[in-house]
N, C-alpha and C positions, 0 to 999 in steps of 0.2 A: 401177722406176728412173725418176726425174724429172730433167730438165735445166733449169737456171735460168741466165739471162744477166743479170748486173748492169749498171748504167749505164756501167761502165768497160769492158764487153765481155768480162769474164772469165766463163767458163762453169763452172758447178758441177753435179755430179751427186749426188743424194741419194735415199735410200730410207727407208721408214718406220723409225723408231727412231734414225736418224742425228741428230746434234746440228747444228742450223742456227742461225746468228746473223746479225744485220743490223748496219748501220753505227751504230746507236744503242746497241749492246751488248745488245739484247734477244735471248734465245736459248731454245731448248728442243728436245725431241725431236720430230721430224716425225711428225704423226699424220694429216694430211689435206692434199690439194692440190686446188685448184679454179681454174678460169679465170674471171676477172672481165672480162666484156665491156665494162664502162664504163671500166675502167683499161686494158684491152687487154693484160693480163699475168696471170701466175699469182699466186695468193695462197696462202701456206703457213700452215697452222694448226699451231702447235707447243705442246707441253706443257712449261712451264718447271719443273715439279716441285713447284709450290706455287700456290695460288690458281687463277685461271681460265686457260683456253687463250688464247693470243695469236695474232694474225695478222701475218705478215710479208709484205711485197710483194717480188716477184721482183727488181726493179731495185735494191733495197737490201741484198740478200744479200751478206755479206762473208766468210763462213766456213762450211765444212761439215766436220764430223768424222765419219768413217765408223765406225759401230758395229761392234764385232768380230762377224764372221760375215756382214756385209753388203758385204764387199770384192768 
């Protein structure tokens, strides 16, 4: 289970397979989380279900939908 805090101070919790989206509407199922020392925050790798994996930065997370079974 990972915790993310966006720029508005809202805290989200997500696990692998949960749907995560950002303020730009980009979203996908969470597949990897890493800490970026340059940014000073977590970077989430998500699978949008088509094309290539995309990276979302912690401060722009706007929504997490818990996958059934990950509650």
